DOVO-177887 format. One line per field, with one value per residue: residue number from 1; residue in three letters; x, y, z of N, C-alpha, C in turn. Coordinates in pm, whole numbers, plus 50000, padded with zeros to 5 digits. Atoms other than C-alpha are relative to their C-alpha. Layout:
BEGIN
n = [NUM_...] $
res = [ALA_...] $
n_u = [X_...] $
n_v = [Y_...] $
n_w = [Z_...] $
ca_u = [X_...] $
ca_v = [Y_...] $
ca_w = [Z_...] $
c_u = [X_...] $
c_v = [Y_...] $
c_w = [Z_...] $
//
This chain:
BEGIN
n = [1_2_3_4_5_6_7_8_9_10_11_12_13_14_15_16_17_18_19_20_21_22_23_24_25_26_27_28_29_30_31_32_33_34_35_36_37_38_39_40_41_42_43_44_45_46_47_48_49_50_51_52_53_54_55_56_57_58_59_60_61_62_63_64_65_66_67_68_69_70_71_72_73_74_75_76_77_78_79_80_81_82_83_84_85_86_87_88_89_90_91_92_93_94_95_96_97_98_99_100_101_102_103_104_105_106_107_108_109_110_111_112_113_114_115_116_117_118_119_120_121_122_123_124_125_126_127_128_129_130_131_132_133_134_135_136_137_138_139_140_141_142_143_144_145_146_147_148_149_150_151_152_153_154_155_156_157_158_159_160_161_162_163_164_165_166_167_168_169_170_171_172_173_174_175_176_177_178_179_180_181_182_183_184_185_186_187_188_189_190_191_192_193_194_195_196_197_198_199_200_201_202_203_204_205_206_207_208_209_210_211_212_213_214_215_216_217_218_219_220_221_222_223_224_225_226_227_228_229_230_231_232_233_234_235_236_237_238_239_240_241_242_243_244_245_246_247_248_249_250_251_252_253_254_255_256_257_258_259_260_261_262_263_264_265_266_267_268_269_270_271_272_273_274_275_276_277_278_279_280_281_282_283_284_285_286_287_288_289_290_291_292_293_294_295_296_297_298_299_300_301_302_303_304_305_306_307_308_309_310_311_312_313_314_315_316_317_318_319_320_321_322_323_324_325_326_327_328_329_330_331_332_333_334_335_336_337_338_339_340_341_342_343_344_345_346_347_348_349_350_351_352_353_354_355_356_357_358_359_360_361_362_363_364_365_366_367_368] $
res = [MET_LEU_ASP_TYR_TYR_LEU_HIS_ALA_ALA_LEU_ALA_ALA_GLY_ARG_TYR_PHE_ASP_THR_TRP_ALA_SER_THR_PHE_ARG_GLN_PRO_PRO_PRO_GLY_SER_PRO_PRO_ALA_GLN_ALA_PRO_ASP_LEU_SER_SER_LEU_GLY_GLN_SER_VAL_ALA_TRP_LEU_GLU_ALA_GLU_ARG_ALA_ASN_LEU_HIS_ALA_VAL_ALA_ASP_TYR_ALA_ALA_THR_ARG_GLY_ARG_SER_ARG_HIS_ALA_ILE_ALA_ILE_PRO_ALA_THR_MET_SER_GLY_PHE_LEU_ALA_ALA_ARG_GLY_HIS_TRP_ASP_GLN_SER_ALA_ALA_LEU_HIS_GLN_SER_ALA_LEU_ALA_THR_ALA_ARG_GLN_VAL_GLY_ASP_ARG_LEU_GLY_GLU_ALA_ASP_THR_LEU_SER_THR_LEU_GLY_ALA_LEU_GLN_ARG_GLU_THR_GLY_HIS_TYR_PRO_ALA_ALA_THR_ALA_SER_LEU_ALA_ARG_ALA_LEU_ALA_LEU_TYR_GLY_GLU_ALA_GLY_ASP_LEU_ALA_GLY_GLN_CYS_TYR_THR_LEU_ILE_GLN_LEU_GLY_LEU_VAL_HIS_VAL_LEU_THR_GLY_ASP_TYR_PRO_ALA_ALA_ALA_ALA_SER_TYR_GLN_GLN_ALA_LEU_THR_LEU_ILE_ARG_GLY_LEU_GLY_ALA_ARG_ARG_GLY_GLN_ALA_TRP_THR_LEU_ASN_GLY_LEU_GLY_LEU_VAL_GLN_GLN_LEU_THR_GLY_ASP_HIS_PRO_ALA_ALA_ALA_ALA_SER_GLN_ARG_GLN_ALA_LEU_THR_LEU_PHE_THR_ASP_LEU_GLY_ASP_LEU_HIS_GLY_GLN_ALA_TYR_ALA_LEU_ASN_ASP_LEU_GLY_VAL_ILE_GLN_GLN_GLU_THR_GLY_ASP_TYR_PRO_ALA_ALA_ALA_ALA_SER_GLN_GLN_GLN_ALA_LEU_ALA_LEU_PHE_HIS_ASP_LEU_SER_ASN_PRO_LEU_GLY_GLN_ALA_GLU_ALA_LEU_ASN_ARG_LEU_GLY_GLU_LEU_SER_LEU_ARG_THR_SER_ALA_ILE_SER_ARG_ALA_HIS_ASP_GLN_HIS_THR_ARG_SER_LEU_ALA_ILE_ALA_ARG_ASP_ILE_SER_ALA_ALA_PRO_GLU_GLU_ALA_ARG_ALA_LEU_GLU_GLY_ILE_GLY_ASN_SER_HIS_LEU_GLN_ALA_GLY_ASN_PRO_SER_GLN_ALA_ALA_ALA_HIS_LEU_GLN_GLN_ALA_LEU_THR_ILE_TYR_GLN_ARG_ILE_GLY_ALA_PRO_ALA_ALA_MET_ARG_VAL_GLU_GLU_THR_LEU_ARG_ASP_HIS_ARG_MET_THR_PRO_GLN_PRO_GLY_GLY] $
n_u = [50026_49938_49855_49973_50005_49897_49869_49995_49999_49868_49908_50027_49988_49861_49956_50057_49983_49867_49976_50054_49945_49870_50014_50107_49962_50098_50081_49942_50048_49957_50103_50087_49956_50074_49966_49974_49865_49995_49856_49969_50087_50121_50088_50050_50099_50121_50066_50056_50117_50108_50043_50015_50127_49996_49913_50078_50100_49932_49962_50123_50038_49909_50032_50123_49986_49898_49868_49948_49872_50029_50076_49906_49887_50038_50000_49863_49929_50060_49997_49915_50067_50119_49955_49941_50105_50099_50122_49990_50117_49994_49892_50043_50100_49930_49916_50087_50047_49886_49973_50103_49972_49883_50038_50097_49932_49887_49874_49938_49912_50088_50053_49891_49975_50110_49994_49887_50037_50110_49939_49942_50113_50054_49902_50008_50124_49999_50061_49878_50022_50037_49880_49912_50057_49988_49860_49953_50053_49925_49865_50010_50026_49875_49907_50040_49969_49858_49987_49915_50030_50122_49968_49929_50095_50092_49923_49983_50129_50026_49910_50053_50113_49941_49950_50113_50064_49904_49931_49874_49925_50061_49972_49860_49987_50059_49912_49874_50032_50020_49872_49925_50061_49987_49862_49985_50070_49939_50102_49947_50108_50049_49900_50014_50118_49973_49913_50085_50076_49907_49962_50109_49988_49881_50028_50097_49936_49895_49868_50002_49895_50038_50118_49957_49927_50097_50077_49912_49984_50126_50012_49906_50056_50116_49951_49939_50107_50095_50126_50029_50078_49908_49919_50082_50017_49871_49969_50089_49957_49870_50027_50038_49876_49927_50070_49978_49859_49976_49951_50126_49992_50000_50134_50089_49968_50045_50146_50052_49977_50098_50131_50003_50010_50136_50088_49977_50046_50146_50021_50045_49966_49863_49997_50049_49892_49889_50044_49998_49862_49955_50065_49928_49873_50028_50021_49869_49927_50089_50072_50133_50097_49970_50038_50147_50038_49960_50088_50136_50000_49999_50131_50096_49972_50028_50146_50051_49974_50034_49878_50014_49875_49948_50097_49971_49871_50022_50074_49905_49912_50075_50016_49872_49972_50082_49935_49886_50051_50072_50146_50023_50130_49987_49908_50070_50099_49933_49931_50101_50039_49889_49999_50112_49960_49890_50056_50082_49919_49903_49865_49934_49996_50104_49936_49931_50100_50051_49898_50006_50121_49981_49896_50056_50121_50118_50027_50046_50129_49995_50081_50050] $
n_v = [49857_49936_49999_49903_49864_49980_49988_49878_49884_49994_49951_49859_49923_49980_49867_49901_50027_50057_50028_50130_50107_50035_50105_50095_50110_50024_50120_50122_50038_49922_49910_50062_49980_49888_49876_49889_49943_49889_49978_49858_49925_49959_50115_50037_49899_50020_50125_49988_49912_50068_50120_49968_50052_50147_50046_49989_50106_50128_50010_50028_50138_50089_49995_50075_50138_50070_49988_49891_49950_49901_49890_49916_49956_49910_49862_49956_49969_49879_49889_49889_49933_49930_49885_49901_49937_49940_50081_50036_50073_50137_50069_50028_50107_50125_50042_50043_50133_50091_50015_50088_50135_50052_50031_50111_50127_50011_49977_49891_49923_49927_49887_49903_49937_49908_49889_49911_49922_49913_49891_49905_49929_49908_49893_49912_49924_49915_50063_50042_50095_50130_50056_50047_50123_50109_50037_50062_50137_50076_50022_50104_50127_50040_50040_50131_50099_49998_49956_49881_49913_49928_49901_49890_49919_49930_49898_49888_49931_49941_49887_49885_49947_49923_49875_49913_49954_49922_50078_50029_50109_50130_50024_50040_50134_50093_50012_50066_50143_50057_50004_50114_50123_50006_50033_50144_50070_49967_49941_49868_49904_49967_49913_49868_49934_49966_49884_49887_49960_49949_49867_49908_49970_49918_49866_49934_49970_49902_50057_49998_50082_50142_50019_50003_50125_50110_49992_50034_50146_50058_49972_50089_50136_50002_49990_50130_50099_49960_49971_49861_49942_49969_49886_49879_49959_49959_49870_49901_49977_49935_49861_49926_49975_49898_49874_49952_49962_49885_50035_49994_50060_50147_50039_49992_50111_50127_50011_50008_50137_50083_49975_50065_50144_50031_49986_50114_50120_49988_49995_49864_49967_49953_49870_49901_49978_49928_49863_49925_49970_49896_49876_49951_49947_49874_49898_49968_49916_49886_50016_50016_50045_50140_50080_50009_50092_50138_50049_50014_50126_50109_50004_50063_50145_50057_50008_50098_50135_49998_50016_49891_49934_49911_49891_49902_49936_49909_49884_49922_49932_49892_49896_49932_49918_49879_49916_49931_49907_49893_50023_50069_50067_50125_50085_50053_50099_50125_50056_50059_50130_50092_50031_50092_50135_50046_50036_50121_50121_50010_49972_49894_49876_49909_49899_49906_49911_49916_49897_49904_49920_49909_49902_49900_49951_50065_50094_50132_50044_50143_50091_49936] $
n_w = [50007_49884_50021_50107_49949_49899_50065_50081_49910_49939_50103_50025_49876_49957_50039_49911_49857_49986_49857_49965_50084_49944_49900_50032_50087_50108_49978_50058_50132_50116_50052_50102_50138_50058_49928_50092_50000_49905_49987_49989_49909_50069_50015_49867_49962_50080_49961_49865_50001_50073_49927_49858_49950_50006_49892_49877_50003_49983_49859_49924_50032_49927_49857_49973_50047_49922_50063_49917_50050_50103_49940_49926_50083_50110_49952_49971_50124_50057_49903_50044_50111_49950_49923_50090_50081_49912_49985_49859_49952_50051_49930_49862_50003_50031_49887_49889_50036_49985_49858_49945_50049_49930_49862_50003_50023_49908_50071_49924_50088_50091_49923_49984_50130_50030_49906_50033_50119_49958_49924_50096_50060_49900_49988_50117_49996_49882_49883_49933_49891_50057_50061_49892_49943_50098_50016_49875_49997_50101_49948_49897_50067_50065_49895_49952_50104_50032_50139_49995_50114_49967_49896_50066_50077_49910_49928_50092_50006_49869_49986_50073_49922_49891_50060_50033_49877_49924_49897_50068_49935_50034_50142_50012_49945_50096_50116_49961_49982_50135_50069_49944_50052_50146_50035_49979_50107_50129_50089_50035_50020_49867_49940_50060_49945_49861_50002_50038_49883_49900_50046_49964_49857_49981_50053_49913_49871_50023_50032_50145_50063_49992_50085_50140_50022_50005_50124_50113_49998_50048_50144_50070_49999_50088_50138_50034_50011_50103_49933_50033_49891_49893_50041_49994_49860_49945_50057_49941_49861_50008_50036_49879_49926_50075_49973_49863_49985_50086_50134_50074_50134_49988_49957_50117_50091_49939_49991_50136_50046_49931_50061_50130_49979_49953_50116_50088_49930_49982_49855_49966_49861_50002_50067_49904_49903_50063_50028_49874_49963_50093_49958_49882_50050_50067_49897_49941_50095_50028_50126_49938_50099_50031_49883_49999_50108_49966_49893_50054_50076_49902_49935_50092_50001_49867_49983_50095_49949_49857_49920_49903_49957_50104_50016_49896_50029_50112_49950_49922_50094_50065_49899_49983_50119_49986_49898_50061_50102_49934_50004_49872_49988_50075_49924_49883_50043_50039_49884_49911_50059_49974_49857_49973_50044_49915_49869_50015_50017_49891_50051_49923_50078_49950_49913_50087_50060_49892_49974_50110_49984_49886_50032_50091_49934_50056_49892_50046_49950_49963_50080_50123] $
ca_u = [26780_26899_27256_27243_27140_27381_27685_27594_27522_27853_28038_27867_27875_28252_28284_28092_28157_28530_28524_28301_28445_28780_28643_28347_28402_28241_27962_28057_28025_28099_27920_27620_27687_27424_27595_27604_27926_27996_28363_28334_28189_27945_27807_27771_27590_27346_27280_27229_26991_26794_26778_26733_26366_26427_26715_26488_26217_26466_26597_26240_26165_26472_26368_26026_26159_26417_26712_26877_27221_27078_26840_27135_27404_27208_27130_27496_27622_27385_27465_27749_27559_27238_27431_27626_27303_27102_26852_26848_26491_26534_26865_26716_26421_26649_26880_26598_26460_26805_26852_26521_26614_26955_26804_26526_26769_27028_27296_27516_27772_27496_27346_27685_27744_27401_27437_27777_27640_27321_27536_27722_27388_27263_27586_27554_27197_27291_27133_27439_27295_27137_27462_27661_27421_27421_27798_27859_27633_27808_28148_28036_27905_28226_28424_28225_28287_28656_28606_28900_28811_28461_28598_28832_28557_28326_28597_28661_28291_28261_28566_28400_28083_28300_28466_28127_28001_28318_28448_28803_28969_28721_28774_29152_29119_28893_29130_29441_29274_29166_29514_29671_29425_29451_29828_29806_29565_29771_29464_29617_29286_29161_29486_29434_29082_29203_29483_29228_29014_29310_29416_29073_29118_29468_29348_29056_29280_29533_29816_29848_30189_30068_29735_29906_30135_29841_29642_29942_30003_29637_29646_29954_29789_29464_29655_29857_29533_29354_29083_28936_28680_28953_29169_28882_28820_29190_29239_28936_29060_29416_29277_29122_29462_29622_29351_29411_29788_29754_29862_29563_29688_29758_29420_29241_29424_29346_28978_28920_29074_28850_28542_28633_28679_28346_28178_28338_28237_27871_27888_27668_27731_28104_28039_27840_28126_28391_28186_28141_28515_28584_28332_28514_28841_28686_28571_28922_29052_28767_28620_28271_28070_28248_28195_27823_27797_27988_27784_27460_27551_27630_27300_27102_27277_27248_26876_26822_26974_26857_27211_27147_27511_27616_27292_27375_27735_27618_27368_27639_27868_27599_27532_27901_27926_27636_27814_28128_27917_27747_27400_27325_26957_27031_27321_27103_26836_27079_27282_26966_26862_27208_27189_26849_26988_27310_27109_26872_27150_27366_27664_27921_27920_27607_27832_28032_27718_27581_27909_27889_27534_27626_27941_27735_27451_27210_27050_27028_26681_26665_26544_26495] $
ca_v = [40552_40631_40532_40739_41055_41002_40949_41236_41477_41389_41451_41786_41896_41869_42206_42377_42205_42160_42177_41876_41682_41696_41453_41278_40938_40863_40604_40244_40100_40231_40531_40428_40390_40658_40919_41263_41438_41664_41725_42105_42363_42490_42143_42081_42409_42345_41985_42068_42353_42148_41845_42031_41943_41582_41545_41667_41422_41135_41214_41220_40893_40730_40846_40681_40357_40266_40371_40572_40595_40779_40986_41116_41140_41314_41627_41636_41630_41917_42135_42339_42418_42510_42739_42909_42979_43087_42799_42805_42682_42380_42293_42322_42099_41835_41832_41812_41513_41352_41413_41248_40949_40910_40919_40678_40411_40479_40593_40797_40893_40986_41203_41366_41429_41589_41801_41931_42038_42175_42378_42532_42623_42780_42979_43116_43234_43404_43153_43137_42973_42697_42651_42622_42360_42154_42160_42082_41777_41665_41704_41490_41217_41214_41196_40897_40722_40809_40974_41217_41348_41438_41610_41817_41932_42022_42208_42422_42504_42571_42796_43017_43045_43159_43416_43552_43578_43744_43460_43473_43257_42976_43019_42998_42688_42520_42593_42487_42158_42102_42181_41924_41655_41743_41729_41379_41282_41444_41624_41920_42079_42056_42213_42498_42571_42560_42805_43030_43029_43078_43374_43532_43505_43650_43940_44017_44011_44245_44004_44107_43949_43608_43653_43732_43433_43201_43328_43301_42943_42865_43030_42830_42504_42589_42682_42360_42164_42354_42455_42773_42827_42810_43050_43299_43297_43317_43609_43790_43748_43841_44158_44258_44224_44431_44696_44716_44745_45024_44831_44945_44853_44495_44480_44593_44333_44050_44134_44198_43859_43702_43867_43739_43386_43392_43513_43239_42982_43095_43174_43478_43453_43489_43778_43960_43913_44033_44338_44439_44412_44617_44875_44901_44950_45224_45408_45386_45557_45815_45675_45737_45692_45365_45238_45317_45129_44823_44796_44849_44565_44345_44437_44332_43992_43936_44013_43796_43495_43592_43613_43820_43874_44018_44218_44386_44452_44607_44831_44939_45020_45223_45409_45487_45610_45850_45971_46051_46223_46442_46284_46211_46124_45863_45735_45694_45503_45249_45212_45148_44874_44718_44739_44565_44269_44249_44246_43981_43741_43816_43957_44162_44416_44559_44736_44894_45036_45158_45344_45502_45617_45764_45935_46114_46186_45952_45766_45390_45245_44914_44633_44870] $
ca_w = [34228_34580_34495_34177_34360_34649_34426_34193_34480_34641_34313_34259_34623_34656_34484_34764_35095_35111_35493_35531_35238_35416_35671_35506_35348_35008_35001_34934_34585_34238_34086_33874_33502_33430_33653_33488_33393_33691_33624_33631_33867_33606_33538_33912_33977_33693_33802_34170_34094_33841_34072_34401_34443_34334_34582_34860_34754_34737_35087_35222_35042_35195_35542_35509_35360_35620_35402_35677_35513_35213_35427_35628_35358_35080_35290_35399_35041_34949_35250_35103_34783_34969_35203_34925_34734_35040_35038_35419_35476_35251_35414_35763_35670_35518_35819_36072_35883_35869_36240_36324_36107_36269_36617_36521_36404_36674_36429_36664_36402_36158_36430_36493_36121_36085_36398_36286_35948_36105_36345_36051_35891_36214_36240_35885_35953_36280_36520_36741_37058_36848_36656_36979_37115_36794_36763_37131_37105_36784_36950_37244_37013_36809_37131_37253_36921_36913_36574_36551_36205_36320_36627_36408_36176_36464_36656_36347_36320_36693_36684_36425_36635_36927_36697_36587_36945_37069_37290_37160_37430_37361_36985_37020_37236_36980_36692_36883_36980_36619_36491_36723_36611_36241_36233_36377_36101_35825_35685_35499_35398_35754_35870_35625_35751_36109_36034_35864_36177_36408_36194_36252_36629_36611_36395_36628_36935_36773_36693_36331_36256_36378_36198_35867_35906_35975_35676_35445_35558_35500_35156_35055_35160_34982_34668_34674_34713_34437_34687_34537_34814_35073_34874_34853_35228_35315_35075_35213_35572_35477_35321_35655_35825_35549_35597_35970_35928_35669_35359_35155_34805_34919_35093_34777_34570_34816_34851_34481_34410_34674_34523_34177_34308_34493_34174_33966_34230_34219_34592_34668_35043_34983_34744_35013_35260_35015_34911_35274_35337_35024_35143_35476_35289_35076_35390_35533_35219_35213_34892_35031_34713_34630_34986_34967_34638_34764_35084_34890_34653_34952_35117_34809_34800_35176_35174_34868_35045_35398_35539_35853_35965_35629_35601_35932_35827_35501_35680_35923_35630_35453_35778_35820_35461_35527_35840_35642_35376_35638_35623_35992_35952_35682_35890_36198_36007_35863_36181_36381_36137_36171_36551_36555_36358_36560_36885_36752_36657_36960_36768_36964_36679_36844_37097_36815_36652_36985_37041_36695_36758_37097_36969_36706_36950_36780_37069_37002_37038_37233_37007_36715] $
c_u = [50068_50152_50039_50006_50108_50138_50009_50005_50135_50102_49982_50028_50141_50053_49958_50034_50135_50036_49957_50063_50141_49990_49898_50050_49896_49920_50066_49942_50051_49889_49916_50047_49932_50034_50032_50145_49999_50147_50038_49902_49869_49900_49936_49894_49868_49925_49936_49876_49883_49941_49968_49871_49999_50087_49928_49898_50064_50042_49879_49954_50085_49965_49877_50007_50112_50138_50075_50131_49978_49927_50090_50105_49961_49990_50141_50073_49948_50030_50082_49936_49881_50039_50054_49894_49888_49870_49993_49884_50002_50108_49960_49900_50066_50080_49917_49944_50110_50031_49899_50024_50116_49965_49905_50069_50122_50136_50070_50094_49920_49939_50107_50028_49893_50003_50114_49967_49886_50054_50062_49890_49945_50095_49987_49875_49987_49931_50111_49977_49964_50120_50093_49949_50015_50144_50056_49952_50074_50139_49999_49980_50126_50103_49970_50039_50149_50029_50078_49970_49875_50023_50070_49904_49912_50071_50023_49871_49971_50089_49946_49879_50053_50056_49884_49928_50098_50072_50133_50086_49945_50027_50143_50021_49945_50094_50131_49978_49982_50132_50085_49947_50026_50142_50028_49936_50064_49903_50039_49889_49941_50096_49987_49880_50022_50091_49924_49921_50088_50046_49894_50011_50119_49979_49908_50057_50125_50138_50013_50114_49966_49882_50040_50074_49904_49923_50086_50029_49876_49987_50093_49945_49881_50043_50060_49893_49902_49863_49967_49916_50091_50087_49922_49985_50131_50040_49914_50045_50138_49983_49959_50124_50079_49934_50043_50145_50041_50054_49880_50009_49998_49862_49903_50024_49947_49849_49934_50018_49901_49862_49988_49986_49860_49900_50014_49947_49849_49963_49957_50031_50142_50012_49954_50108_50111_49962_49997_50142_50059_49938_50070_50135_49978_49975_50132_50078_49916_49937_49854_49898_50021_49958_49849_49953_50032_49911_49857_49988_49999_49864_49897_50020_49959_49850_49941_50017_49976_50121_50008_50133_50055_49903_50029_50130_49986_49926_50090_50093_49931_49981_50128_50036_49916_50059_50114_49955_49920_49850_49958_49866_50001_50091_49928_49903_50066_50072_49902_49952_50108_49999_49890_50036_50110_49948_49920_50083_50108_50143_50063_50011_49893_50062_50071_49902_49940_50097_49999_49879_50015_50101_49948_49864_49873_49965_49953_49869_50005_49906_49944_49900] $
c_v = [50074_50008_50103_50142_50026_50020_50131_50124_50016_50056_50149_50085_50028_50137_50107_49979_49935_49975_49857_49888_49963_49876_49892_49894_49982_49874_49879_49972_50093_50095_49931_50033_50122_50134_50111_50046_50125_50037_50147_50066_50037_49886_49963_50097_49976_49874_50013_50089_49931_49885_50028_49944_49847_49944_50005_49887_49863_49982_49969_49857_49901_49995_49918_49854_49925_50003_50115_50058_50108_50121_50097_50060_50099_50146_50052_50039_50129_50125_50119_50081_50082_50124_50110_50076_50061_49923_49947_49913_49855_49921_49963_49885_49865_49949_49958_49861_49896_49973_49906_49855_49937_49959_49880_49866_49981_50015_50121_50084_50079_50121_50108_50074_50105_50121_50096_50087_50096_50119_50104_50083_50105_50117_50099_50088_50082_49943_49939_49907_49860_49933_49944_49869_49882_49951_49935_49856_49912_49966_49889_49862_49949_49953_49862_49890_49993_50044_50132_50098_50083_50105_50121_50093_50083_50108_50123_50083_50073_50120_50124_50059_50085_50133_50098_50052_50071_49927_49952_49895_49861_49966_49952_49859_49895_49978_49930_49850_49932_49985_49882_49868_49984_49964_49853_49918_50024_50059_50143_50103_50040_50093_50142_50075_50039_50121_50126_50051_50059_50141_50104_50042_50093_50142_50077_50035_50087_49947_49988_49921_49851_49971_49992_49871_49882_50001_49967_49851_49932_50018_49910_49858_49990_50003_49869_49894_50033_50033_50149_50068_50041_50120_50131_50049_50047_50137_50111_50036_50065_50149_50085_50035_50111_50138_50057_50038_50109_49969_49993_49944_49847_49950_50001_49884_49868_49987_50004_49860_49904_50016_49931_49849_49961_50010_49878_49870_50000_49998_50141_50038_50054_50137_50110_50033_50084_50145_50084_50035_50108_50135_50062_50060_50136_50112_50042_50097_50118_49996_49972_49945_49853_49909_49980_49899_49855_49943_49981_49872_49880_49985_49929_49849_49938_49986_49894_49858_49990_49970_50117_50064_50096_50114_50110_50074_50099_50126_50090_50079_50116_50116_50079_50087_50127_50094_50080_50103_50115_49989_49926_49928_49866_49902_49935_49889_49866_49936_49936_49865_49895_49955_49900_49857_49945_49956_49871_49874_49986_50024_50113_50132_50099_50110_50106_50101_50091_50114_50106_50092_50101_50111_50111_50050_49955_49887_49867_49962_49852_49917_50063_50108] $
c_w = [50116_49985_49894_50056_50106_49936_49921_50089_50067_49901_49976_50124_50043_49963_50101_50147_50024_50147_50032_49919_50042_50087_49964_49903_49890_50028_49937_49862_49892_49957_49894_49859_49937_50065_49901_50008_50088_50026_50008_50096_49933_49983_50135_50049_49927_50044_50137_50002_49931_50081_50147_50059_50001_50112_50134_50009_50025_50146_50088_49977_50078_50147_50034_49959_50073_49938_50067_49944_49895_50059_50074_49907_49892_50048_50028_49873_49936_50082_49952_49888_50051_50079_49909_49922_50084_50013_50145_50047_49952_50072_50141_50003_49974_50119_50121_49973_50017_50147_50065_49957_50075_50142_50006_49987_50091_49935_50063_49913_49897_50068_50016_49871_49969_50091_49965_49880_50031_50079_49910_49934_50097_50022_49885_50002_50127_50122_50087_50120_49949_49937_50106_50058_49905_49991_50127_50011_49899_50051_50105_49937_49929_50103_50054_49901_49968_49857_49998_49887_50027_50105_49938_49928_50092_50080_49912_49994_50131_50023_49932_50071_50116_49949_49981_50123_50094_50111_49944_50072_49966_49854_49982_50051_49904_49882_50034_50019_49864_49928_50048_49942_49850_49958_50022_49891_49863_49900_49965_49978_50135_50073_49945_50057_50145_50011_49961_50120_50109_49962_50031_50146_50025_49949_50095_50136_49983_49970_49848_49934_50001_49909_49853_49968_49988_49868_49879_49995_49946_49849_49919_49992_49905_49853_49953_49976_49888_50055_49981_50107_50115_49966_50012_50144_50061_49946_50061_50142_50004_49966_50120_50082_49931_50015_50134_50026_49901_49863_49906_49858_50006_50041_49883_49906_50055_49992_49863_49944_50065_49937_49865_50013_50045_49885_49909_50061_50023_50148_50040_50144_50008_49933_50094_50102_49939_49970_50127_50042_49908_50036_50121_49960_49933_50101_50064_49911_49952_49862_50033_49901_49965_50117_50005_49896_50036_50110_49950_49917_50094_50067_49912_49997_50132_50023_49908_50052_50151_50089_50098_50041_49895_49970_50102_49970_49885_50046_50084_49907_49929_50098_50019_49879_50003_50105_49940_49897_50060_49992_50128_50009_49925_50074_50116_49961_49968_50118_50098_49946_50024_50146_50034_49963_50089_50138_49990_49992_50107_49956_50082_49926_50043_50085_49917_49939_50106_50031_49890_50013_50114_49967_49911_50049_49931_50095_49944_50065_50034_49914_49875_50030] $
//
């Protein structure tokens, strides 16, 4: 039974966690004869949702029966799906159990694998200090074991945490280190994700030509590999660069394509991100009503899946749309809600919202 669920979860989970599957090895042995047909995304989504409670129960069973490999690997195979669908609490519980199991049996690589995935979860939910600590510990464990693939994966994750907390030099260093290691390993998907992250740093530090080149390289690699998730993220990030350089038609095309891919991939978190970027584009082009609608749709998704960073970005966008429409009281209310979330999660965007509130003589309230 344990082998059945592990093999099936790995087959289904590959559609959601392409970052981790770049570096994770499949379990030994052949898939069970009774394994379900999970050859399409739709079949995998349906199976994972239907079996979600059973997979959790099986992982807990393995943890209490000394089957540490299954107790650690099953939560890892589910992580991408759980994150994409916003099942944060279940994912956190599974990973904490897996972490305890790994430590109990002295499985240092299992501990590192779990910490790296837990760090990604903590990053997505806006718990940046916890994510940094988890990923730093995972990186140290991989380093002690000489596991280059694990180091690459964790450096990519850590780089994104640095991006989200505004530490761009540390982010660039993480991505450059990962890129050096990945090229030595010949991992093309890992190289694509690293280029995607490096492009984010370059865009945020104002080097738009380098950022566009990095995202286009990443997009080419993802396309060659048939990695639709990667394509969606690269297109979304390329669209931001196109926005900031004034190529609005290209930005709209990139981000609409990203939104369509996220929809087809049953990834609500990605949809919330793409809708927020489209809302920002609409504000740049003075399409105020459209911007309000796009950010409102993003807000509904973000709240439904408890994705705090995107919830704050949506609230900021709604506030800015009210500002452009001449509704200062509505703008202040939404911007203050955004500021409260940004401050709680330690996002540098808090300073941007504080500046907007001050510029329009709407005094920001500390802590909400």
